[in-house]
KOLKE-990609 format. One record per residue: residue in one letter; chain; x, y, z of N, C-alpha, C, O in turn. Coordinates in steps of 0.1 Angstrom, whole numbers. Layout:
// KOLKE-990609
code unit n.px n.py n.pz ca.px ca.py ca.pz c.px c.py c.pz o.px o.py o.pz
A A X Y Z X Y Z X Y Z X Y Z
...
***
This chain:
// KOLKE-990609
code unit n.px n.py n.pz ca.px ca.py ca.pz c.px c.py c.pz o.px o.py o.pz
M A 866 1570 823 866 1559 833 880 1553 832 885 1551 822
I A 885 1550 844 899 1544 845 897 1529 845 890 1524 853
A A 905 1523 837 904 1508 836 913 1503 848 924 1507 850
M A 908 1493 855 915 1487 866 922 1474 861 916 1467 853
S A 933 1471 866 940 1459 863 940 1450 875 944 1454 886
Y A 935 1438 873 934 1428 884 943 1416 880 942 1411 869
E A 951 1412 890 960 1400 887 953 1388 893 949 1388 905
Y A 953 1377 885 947 1365 890 952 1354 881 957 1356 870
T A 951 1341 886 955 1330 879 943 1320 879 938 1316 889
V A 939 1316 867 928 1306 866 934 1293 869 944 1289 864
C A 928 1285 878 933 1272 883 922 1264 888 911 1269 891
S A 925 1251 891 916 1242 897 916 1243 912 927 1247 917
A A 906 1240 919 906 1240 933 916 1230 939 921 1231 950
L A 919 1220 930 929 1210 934 944 1215 934 953 1209 940
D A 945 1227 928 959 1233 927 962 1242 938 973 1247 939
V A 953 1244 948 956 1253 959 954 1246 972 948 1235 973
E A 961 1251 982 960 1246 996 951 1256 1003 955 1268 1005
R A 940 1251 1009 931 1260 1016 938 1264 1029 943 1255 1037
V A 938 1276 1033 944 1281 1045 934 1286 1055 938 1288 1067
S A 921 1286 1051 911 1289 1061 903 1277 1063 903 1268 1055
H A 897 1276 1075 890 1264 1078 875 1267 1081 870 1263 1092
G A 868 1274 1072 854 1277 1074 852 1287 1085 861 1295 1088
N A 841 1286 1092 837 1295 1102 837 1310 1098 841 1319 1105
G A 833 1313 1085 832 1326 1080 845 1333 1078 846 1345 1078
G A 856 1325 1076 869 1330 1074 876 1336 1087 887 1341 1086
G A 869 1334 1098 875 1339 1110 883 1329 1118 886 1331 1130
G A 887 1318 1111 895 1308 1118 886 1298 1125 874 1299 1124
S A 892 1288 1131 884 1277 1137 880 1281 1151 887 1288 1158
K A 868 1278 1154 862 1282 1167 868 1273 1179 869 1277 1190
Y A 872 1261 1175 877 1251 1185 891 1248 1181 895 1249 1170
P A 899 1242 1191 913 1239 1188 916 1226 1181 924 1218 1185
W A 908 1223 1170 910 1211 1163 924 1209 1158 929 1198 1158
Y A 930 1220 1154 943 1219 1147 955 1220 1157 967 1221 1152
N A 952 1221 1170 963 1223 1180 971 1210 1181 966 1200 1185
P A 984 1210 1176 992 1198 1177 996 1194 1191 1002 1183 1193
R A 994 1203 1201 998 1200 1215 987 1192 1222 989 1188 1233
I A 976 1189 1215 966 1180 1221 969 1166 1217 968 1162 1205
P A 974 1158 1226 978 1144 1223 966 1135 1221 955 1138 1226
V A 968 1123 1215 958 1113 1213 953 1109 1227 962 1107 1236
G A 940 1107 1229 935 1104 1242 931 1116 1251 924 1114 1261
E A 934 1128 1246 930 1140 1253 922 1148 1243 920 1144 1232
G A 917 1159 1248 908 1168 1239 904 1180 1246 911 1186 1254
F A 891 1184 1244 886 1195 1250 871 1194 1252 864 1187 1245
H A 866 1200 1263 851 1199 1266 845 1212 1262 850 1223 1265
V A 833 1211 1256 826 1223 1252 813 1223 1260 804 1215 1258
P A 812 1233 1269 800 1233 1278 787 1237 1270 787 1245 1261
R A 776 1230 1274 763 1233 1268 753 1231 1280 756 1226 1290
T A 741 1236 1277 730 1235 1287 725 1220 1287 727 1213 1277
Q A 719 1216 1298 714 1202 1298 703 1201 1288 701 1190 1282
S A 695 1212 1285 685 1212 1275 691 1209 1261 686 1201 1253
D A 702 1216 1258 709 1213 1245 714 1199 1244 712 1193 1234
I A 719 1193 1255 724 1180 1255 712 1170 1253 713 1161 1245
D A 701 1172 1260 689 1164 1259 683 1164 1245 677 1154 1241
T A 684 1175 1238 679 1176 1224 689 1175 1213 686 1177 1202
D A 701 1170 1217 712 1168 1207 715 1181 1199 718 1180 1187
K A 715 1192 1206 719 1205 1199 733 1210 1204 737 1206 1215
G A 739 1217 1196 752 1223 1200 764 1215 1199 775 1218 1204
R A 763 1203 1193 774 1194 1192 784 1200 1182 780 1204 1171
P A 797 1202 1186 807 1208 1177 809 1199 1164 809 1187 1165
G A 809 1206 1153 811 1199 1140 826 1197 1138 833 1207 1136
V A 830 1185 1137 845 1182 1135 848 1184 1120 841 1179 1111
P A 858 1192 1117 862 1194 1103 870 1182 1098 882 1182 1095
T A 863 1171 1096 868 1158 1093 878 1157 1081 889 1152 1083
K A 874 1163 1070 882 1162 1058 895 1169 1059 906 1164 1056
Q A 895 1181 1065 907 1189 1067 916 1182 1077 928 1182 1075
L A 911 1177 1088 919 1170 1098 925 1157 1092 937 1154 1095
A A 918 1150 1084 923 1138 1078 936 1141 1070 945 1132 1070
K A 936 1152 1063 948 1156 1055 961 1157 1064 972 1156 1060
L A 958 1160 1077 969 1162 1087 971 1149 1096 980 1149 1104
G A 963 1139 1093 964 1127 1101 958 1128 1115 963 1121 1124
I A 949 1137 1116 942 1139 1129 928 1135 1128 921 1137 1118
K A 923 1129 1139 909 1125 1140 903 1127 1154 910 1124 1163
Y A 891 1132 1155 884 1134 1167 871 1126 1168 865 1124 1157
K A 866 1123 1180 852 1118 1182 846 1127 1192 853 1132 1201
T A 833 1130 1191 826 1138 1200 816 1130 1207 809 1121 1201
Y A 814 1132 1220 803 1125 1228 799 1134 1239 806 1143 1244
K A 787 1131 1244 781 1138 1256 789 1135 1268 793 1123 1270
A A 792 1145 1276 801 1143 1288 797 1154 1298 792 1165 1295
V A 801 1151 1310 799 1161 1321 813 1163 1327 820 1153 1331
K A 817 1175 1329 830 1179 1334 828 1188 1346 823 1199 1344
N A 832 1184 1358 830 1192 1370 816 1196 1372 813 1208 1376
G A 806 1187 1369 792 1190 1370 786 1198 1359 774 1201 1359
I A 794 1201 1349 789 1209 1337 787 1200 1325 796 1194 1320
P A 774 1200 1320 772 1191 1309 778 1198 1296 779 1210 1295
G A 781 1189 1286 786 1194 1274 790 1183 1265 785 1171 1266
Y A 799 1186 1255 804 1176 1246 819 1175 1248 826 1185 1248
M A 824 1163 1249 839 1160 1249 843 1158 1235 837 1150 1227
C A 853 1165 1231 859 1163 1217 873 1156 1220 882 1163 1224
E A 874 1143 1218 886 1136 1221 893 1132 1208 888 1127 1198
R A 906 1135 1209 915 1132 1197 918 1117 1198 923 1112 1208
V A 915 1110 1187 916 1095 1186 927 1091 1177 931 1079 1176
K A 932 1100 1169 943 1097 1159 952 1110 1157 961 1110 1150
***
């Protein structure tokens, strides 16, 4: 049997900077981290009226990660061009 050599460093989670933002390691599903979205603007996520009525499908804001960058969003029910959904508005 051949012995394998693995390189690693034992450390605290506080010693590293996370470069993935959840979502199964596939990156963020929504443009939370887009620096070109100014305060007062954001993005609309379309949902069915049934989803809106039952409070389903609301995008989850990655609050802790955004706070480290000085960014904050609020989400609320909204209709854009007759399409129901959630507005994700950058407030900071």
